[in-house]
C-alpha positions in Angstrom: 0.0 0.0 0.0 1.1 3.6 -0.7 2.7 4.9 2.6 0.5 8.0 2.7 -2.6 6.0 2.0 -1.6 3.7 4.8 -1.1 6.6 7.2 -4.5 8.0 6.2 -6.2 4.7 6.9 -4.4 4.4 10.3 -5.4 8.0 11.1 -9.0 7.3 10.4 -8.9 4.5 12.9 -7.2 6.7 15.4 -9.7 9.5 15.0 -12.6 7.1 15.3 -11.3 5.8 18.5 -10.7 9.3 19.9 -14.2 10.4 18.9 -15.6 7.3 20.7 -13.7 8.3 23.8 -14.9 11.9 23.4 -18.5 10.8 23.2 -18.1 8.6 26.3 -16.5 11.5 28.2 -19.3 13.8 27.2 -22.1 11.3 28.0 -20.6 10.4 31.4 -20.0 14.0 32.3 -23.5 15.1 31.3 -25.1 12.2 33.0 -23.5 13.2 36.3 -26.1 15.9 36.4 -24.1 18.9 37.7 -25.2 22.5 37.2 -23.0 25.5 37.3 -24.1 27.7 40.2 -21.2 30.1 40.4 -18.3 31.4 38.4 -15.4 33.3 39.9 -12.9 35.1 37.6 -9.4 36.2 38.6 -6.9 38.4 36.7 -3.3 38.2 37.8 0.0 39.8 36.6 2.8 37.3 37.1 6.4 38.6 36.9 9.0 36.9 34.9 12.5 36.3 36.4 14.2 39.2 34.7 12.8 40.9 31.7 12.0 39.0 28.5 13.0 41.3 25.6 9.8 42.6 24.0 7.5 40.6 26.2 8.4 42.6 29.2 8.9 41.8 32.9 5.4 40.4 33.7 2.5 38.7 31.9 -1.2 38.9 32.4 -3.3 35.7 33.1 -7.0 35.1 33.6 -8.3 32.2 35.7 -11.8 31.0 36.5 -13.4 28.6 39.0 -16.6 27.0 37.9 -18.5 25.7 40.9 -21.3 23.2 40.5 -24.4 22.6 42.6 -22.8 19.4 43.9 -19.8 21.1 45.3 -17.2 20.4 42.6 -15.0 23.2 41.3 -13.3 23.1 37.9 -10.5 25.5 37.3 -9.5 27.1 34.0 -6.5 29.1 32.8 -6.9 31.5 29.9 -10.7 32.1 30.2 -12.9 35.1 29.2 -11.9 38.0 31.5 -15.4 39.5 31.5 -16.8 37.8 34.5 -20.4 39.0 34.0 -20.4 37.8 30.4 -19.0 34.4 31.3 -21.5 34.0 34.1 -24.4 34.8 31.8 -23.3 32.2 29.3 -22.7 29.2 31.7 -24.6 29.7 35.0 -27.5 27.3 35.4 -26.1 25.0 32.6 -24.6 21.5 32.8 -20.8 22.0 32.5 -20.9 19.3 29.7 -23.5 21.1 27.7 -21.9 21.3 24.2 -23.0 24.9 23.7 -20.6 26.1 26.4 -17.6 23.8 25.7 -15.5 26.7 24.5 -16.4 28.8 27.6 -15.3 26.0 30.0 -11.9 25.5 28.5 -9.5 23.7 30.9 -12.3 23.4 33.5 -14.1 20.8 31.3 -11.1 18.4 31.8 -10.7 19.3 35.5 -14.4 18.5 36.2 -14.5 15.3 34.2 -11.5 13.9 36.1 -13.1 14.9 39.4 -16.4 13.3 38.5 -14.5 10.1 37.6 -12.5 10.5 40.8 -9.3 10.0 38.8 -6.3 12.1 37.9 -7.0 13.2 34.3 -4.0 11.3 32.8 -5.0 8.0 34.5 -8.7 8.5 33.5 -7.7 9.0 29.8 -5.2 6.1 30.0 -8.1 3.8 31.1 -10.6 5.1 28.5 -8.1 4.3 25.7 -7.3 0.9 27.3 -3.6 1.6 26.8 -1.0 -1.0 27.5 1.8 1.4 27.7 3.1 2.6 31.1 1.4 5.6 32.8 4.2 8.0 33.7 4.3 9.4 37.3 6.8 12.1 36.4 7.7 13.9 33.2 11.1 15.3 32.0 11.1 19.0 31.3 13.3 21.2 29.1 14.2 24.6 30.7 13.5 27.5 28.4 16.3 30.1 28.6 16.9 33.5 26.9 18.9 36.7 27.2 17.2 38.7 30.0 17.3 42.4 30.8 17.1 43.3 34.5 13.7 43.2 36.2 12.1 46.2 37.9 14.6 45.8 40.8 17.6 45.8 38.6 18.2 42.0 39.1 18.2 38.7 37.2 19.9 39.9 34.0 21.3 37.2 31.7 23.9 38.6 29.3 25.8 37.0 26.4 28.8 36.6 28.7 26.9 35.3 31.7 24.6 33.0 29.8 26.7 29.8 30.2 27.1 30.4 34.0 23.4 31.1 34.3 22.6 27.7 32.6 25.0 25.9 34.9 23.2 27.5 37.9 19.7 26.3 36.9 21.1 22.9 36.2 22.6 22.7 39.7 19.4 24.1 41.3 16.8 22.0 39.5 18.7 19.0 37.9 17.8 19.8 34.3 19.1 17.5 31.7 17.7 19.5 28.9 18.1 23.2 28.1 16.3 25.2 25.4 17.9 28.3 23.9 15.6 31.1 22.6 17.5 32.6 19.6 16.1 35.9 18.4 17.9 38.3 20.7 21.2 38.4 18.8 22.2 38.3 15.2 22.3 34.6 14.0 26.1 34.3 13.7 26.5 35.2 17.4 24.5 32.2 18.4 27.2 29.9 17.0 29.6 31.2 19.6 26.9 31.1 22.3 26.0 27.5 21.6 29.7 26.5 21.7 30.2 28.4 25.0 27.1 26.7 26.6 28.1 23.2 25.4 31.5 23.7 26.9 29.9 24.8 30.2 27.4 22.0 30.6 29.3 19.1 29.1 28.1 16.4 26.8 25.4 14.9 29.0 22.9 17.9 28.8 20.7 18.0 25.8 20.5 21.4 24.1 17.7 22.5 21.8 17.5 25.7 19.8 14.6 27.9 18.9 15.0 30.8 16.5 11.2 31.4 16.6 10.9 31.1 12.8 12.9 34.4 12.6 15.7 33.4 10.2 16.0 32.9 6.5 16.9 29.5 5.0 20.5 30.4 4.3 21.0 31.8 7.8 19.5 28.7 9.3 21.7 26.4 7.2 24.8 28.4 8.0 24.1 28.1 11.8 23.1 24.4 11.6 26.3 23.4 9.8 28.6 25.4 12.1 27.2 23.8 15.3 26.7 20.2 14.1 29.6 19.1 16.3 27.8 20.5 19.4 25.2 17.7 19.0 22.0 19.7 19.3 18.9 17.7 20.2 16.9 19.7 17.7 16.3 23.1 16.1 12.7 24.3 16.2 11.2 25.8 13.0 14.1 28.0 12.1 12.5 29.6 9.0 9.3 31.7 9.1 6.5 32.3 6.7 3.2 30.6 5.9 2.9 26.8 6.2 4.1 26.0 2.7 7.4 28.0 2.9 8.0 26.5 6.4 7.5 23.0 5.1 9.6 23.6 2.0 12.5 25.1 4.0 12.3 22.4 6.7 12.4 19.7 4.0 15.5 21.2 2.4 17.3 21.8 5.7 16.8 18.2 6.8 18.6 17.1 3.6 21.5 19.5 4.2 22.2 19.1 7.9 22.3 16.4 10.5 20.5 18.5 13.2 16.9 17.2 13.7 14.1 19.7 13.2 11.2 20.1 15.5 7.9 21.6 14.4 4.5 22.5 16.0 3.1 23.2 12.5 3.9 19.8 11.0 1.8 17.7 13.4 1.5 15.9 10.8 -0.3 18.7 8.9 -4.1 19.0 8.9 -6.4 20.8 6.4 -7.5 24.0 8.1 -10.8 23.6 9.9 -12.7 26.0 12.1 -12.4 25.0 15.8 -15.6 26.0 17.5 -14.8 24.2 20.7 -12.2 26.6 22.0 -8.9 25.8 23.7 -8.5 22.2 24.9 -11.7 21.5 22.9 -10.1 18.9 20.5 -11.6 20.5 17.5 -8.7 19.2 15.4 -10.4 15.8 15.5 -12.7 17.1 12.8 -9.9 18.1 10.4 -8.5 15.8 7.7 -4.9 15.1 7.2 -3.3 17.3 4.5 -2.4 14.5 2.2 -1.0 16.8 -0.5 1.5 18.3 2.0 2.4 14.8 3.2 3.2 13.8 -0.3 5.3 16.9 -1.1 7.4 17.4 2.0 9.1 15.7 5.0 10.1 18.9 6.9 10.4 17.7 10.5 11.8 14.9 12.7 9.9 15.7 15.9 6.2 16.6 16.2 5.7 19.1 19.1 2.1 20.3 19.2 0.7 22.7 21.8 -1.4 21.2 24.6 -4.2 23.7 24.1 -5.2 21.7 21.0 -6.7 19.3 23.6 -5.7 15.9 25.0 -7.6 13.8 22.4 -6.1 15.9 19.5 -2.6 15.4 20.8 -3.2 11.7 21.1 -4.1 11.8 17.4 -1.1 13.8 16.5 1.3 11.6 18.4 -0.1 8.4 17.0 0.2 9.7 13.4 3.8 11.0 14.1 4.9 7.7 15.6 3.4 5.8 12.7 5.6 7.9 10.5 8.6 7.2 12.6 8.8 10.7 14.0 9.8 11.7 17.5 7.3 13.4 19.8 7.6 16.4 22.1 5.3 19.2 23.3 5.6 22.9 22.5 5.2 25.5 25.3 3.2 28.6 25.4 2.9 30.8 28.6 1.6 28.3 31.2 1.2 28.6 34.9 0.0 25.8 37.2 -3.3 24.6 35.7 -2.1 24.6 32.1 1.2 23.0 33.2 -0.8 20.3 35.0 -2.8 19.3 31.8 0.5 19.1 29.9 1.8 16.7 32.5 -1.4 14.6 32.3 -1.3 14.4 28.5 2.4 13.4 28.6 1.6 10.8 31.3 -0.8 8.8 29.1 0.6 9.5 25.6 4.3 9.3 26.3 5.4 5.8 27.6 8.8 7.0 29.0 9.7 3.7 30.6 10.2 0.9 28.2 12.2 -2.3 28.3 15.2 -2.3 26.1 14.5 -4.2 22.9 14.9 -4.0 19.1 11.9 -2.8 17.1 11.8 -4.4 13.7 9.6 -3.8 10.8 6.6 -1.5 10.5 4.9 -2.4 13.7 2.8 0.2 15.4 4.9 -0.1 18.5 6.4 3.0 20.0 9.7 3.7 18.1 12.7 3.7 20.4 14.4 7.0 21.4 11.5 9.0 20.2 10.1 10.7 23.4 11.5 14.1 24.2 11.3 16.3 27.3 8.5 18.8 27.3 9.3 22.4 26.4 8.5 24.7 29.3 8.7 28.4 30.2 7.7 27.3 33.8 11.2 27.8 35.2 11.1 31.4 34.2 8.1 32.5 36.3 8.6 34.2 39.6 5.9 32.2 41.2 2.6 30.4 40.6 -1.0 30.8 41.7 -1.7 27.3 42.7 -1.7 26.0 46.3 1.8 25.3 47.4 3.3 27.6 44.9 5.4 26.5 41.9 5.7 22.8 41.3 9.2 21.6 42.3 11.6 20.1 39.8 13.3 16.9 40.8 16.3 16.0 38.6 14.7 18.0 35.9 11.3 16.2 36.2 7.9 17.5 37.3 5.6 15.0 39.1 2.2 14.3 37.5 -0.4 15.6 40.0 -2.1 12.7 41.8 -5.4 14.3 42.9 -8.5 13.9 40.7 -8.9 16.1 37.7 -6.0 18.4 37.0 -4.8 17.8 40.5 -4.1 21.4 41.3 -6.2 24.2 43.0 -6.0 28.0 42.9 -4.5 29.6 46.0 -6.6 32.6 47.2 -3.6 34.2 48.9 -1.5 34.1 45.8 -4.4 35.3 43.6 -4.6 38.3 45.9 -0.8 38.8 45.9 -0.5 38.8 42.1 -3.9 40.4 41.4 -3.8 42.6 38.3 -4.0 46.3 38.8 -3.5 49.2 36.4 -0.8 50.6 38.7 1.2 47.4 38.6 0.8 47.0 34.8 1.9 50.6 34.3 5.1 50.1 36.2 6.0 47.1 34.0 5.0 49.0 30.9 7.3 51.9 31.7 10.1 49.5 32.4 9.9 47.6 29.1 9.4 50.9 27.1 12.7 52.2 28.5 14.4 49.0 27.5 12.9 48.9 24.0 14.3 52.4 23.2 17.9 51.1 23.4 17.7 47.3 23.3 19.3 46.8 19.9 22.2 48.9 21.0 22.5 46.9 24.2 22.4 43.6 22.3 25.1 44.8 19.8 23.0 44.5 16.6 24.9 45.8 13.6 22.4 44.8 10.9 18.7 45.3 10.8 16.5 42.2 10.4 15.8 43.4 6.9 19.5 43.0 6.2 20.5 46.6 6.0 23.2 48.1 8.2 21.7 49.9 11.2 21.8 53.6 11.0 22.2 55.0 14.6 20.9 58.4 15.3 22.3 58.5 18.9 
C-alpha cells in the first residue's frame, strides 16, 4: 500500500477511537447531572524572572473557577476575562452542555476527572485501554533566553553570563535539557553562544535551539552546519512564513544538515478547519490530514504540538507521528500551574517513557525507540505560581504528575490576591519595558537590521 494512504487509513482508525472516547466522556459528564451555580474570575499579573526582551517583565493571566451545585470546582486558565459575560453564558447549565464547551476551557477536563475521581491522565489512559506505562513524572526542558534586568535591577542574563546562568539552573533543578531562545542576537553570534554553553554544561545535557521562525533558510543552514559538532537535540522551525514555505524550508534543511528539526506546525499537517470548541476542545479531530502536504514534504523529525489543541487531539497527532517514525515532544506557550498540569497529564498517558530495552523491527505500530523528548516549558522562568503550594518543584529536571482527581491542582486565594492585576502594577511594568525597547538593539550589539541593511544609529 502507498505509505501516505496507509497513514491516512491508520489516522481514520485513530480519529474514530478518539471520537468514541470523546462521546463517552461527554455522556458520562453530562449524566453526572451537575449544574454550574457560580463562576469566579481572577486576573493576575505574574512577573518573569528578569525581563524578556519585547515581552516585558510580567505577563497577564485570567483564571476561572466553575462551581457546581454538587460542590465540585473546575478551574481554567486563559478564560474570558469578562466575569459577567462568562456567568451569563454558563450559569445554570450543565458543564458538559456542548454549547458552552468553548467557555469551559480547561475546567471541562478538570471536572470530568473529578467526576470520575481519577487524575486526568489516569482516566484517559483507562478510557483508551492503553497497555503502555502511565508515567508518574515527566522530564522538562528549561527554556532560557537573554534577559534584561527586572524592575529591581536584578536577574539579568547577558551574552557573557549565559553559560554560567545555565550551569546555575542545572545545579538548582537538575535539568538534563536546556532550550535556547534565539532571536535576541544576530544569527552568527549564536554559533559562539552554543559553543560556550556546550563547553559549560558538558556532553550529557541536551541542548535544543529555537529561532522562533525568525531566520531565512540560508542563515539557518549556516548556523546548523557550524554547530553540528555541538550535537543539538533539535532546532525548532528556524524559518518563518506561511505553512508551505516553512515546510519547504524544513524539507531542504533536513537534507542538508544532520541536526533534527522540531515543528509545531507539522503535526503531521491538517487541512485548516474551524475550531468551534475553543482551547482544549479537541476541534482538530474534525480536520482531515493534509495528504497533499504529506506527499510533497518531509520537513520535521519531531512533532511538538501545543497542549491547548486538547488531550484527544494530541493523542491523534502523536499516534500519526509515531506511525511515520517521528519523535514526539510538546511545544510550550505561557503556562502557569493549571495549564502545566494538563500538559503533564497528557504526557503521562501518551508518552510511555519507561520501556524495556528491545529491538523494534519492521513497521509495527509499537512505540519507536528513542522518540520521546522532554517537554518544552517556560515554567522555570516565572517568579511564582497561583496554585496551592506555589510553583511545582523540579526533581532532577522532572515534574511530578499531580495525583489528585482532575488536573490535581487548585488555585491559592492568597497568591491570587498577591498577584492580582492592577493598572498601577501594569503601568510600572510597561514603563520598564518601554525604556528597554528604546535602546535594546544597541544593548544587544546588533549591527544589521532584520531586513539585512546596516543599522543607522541616530544617537
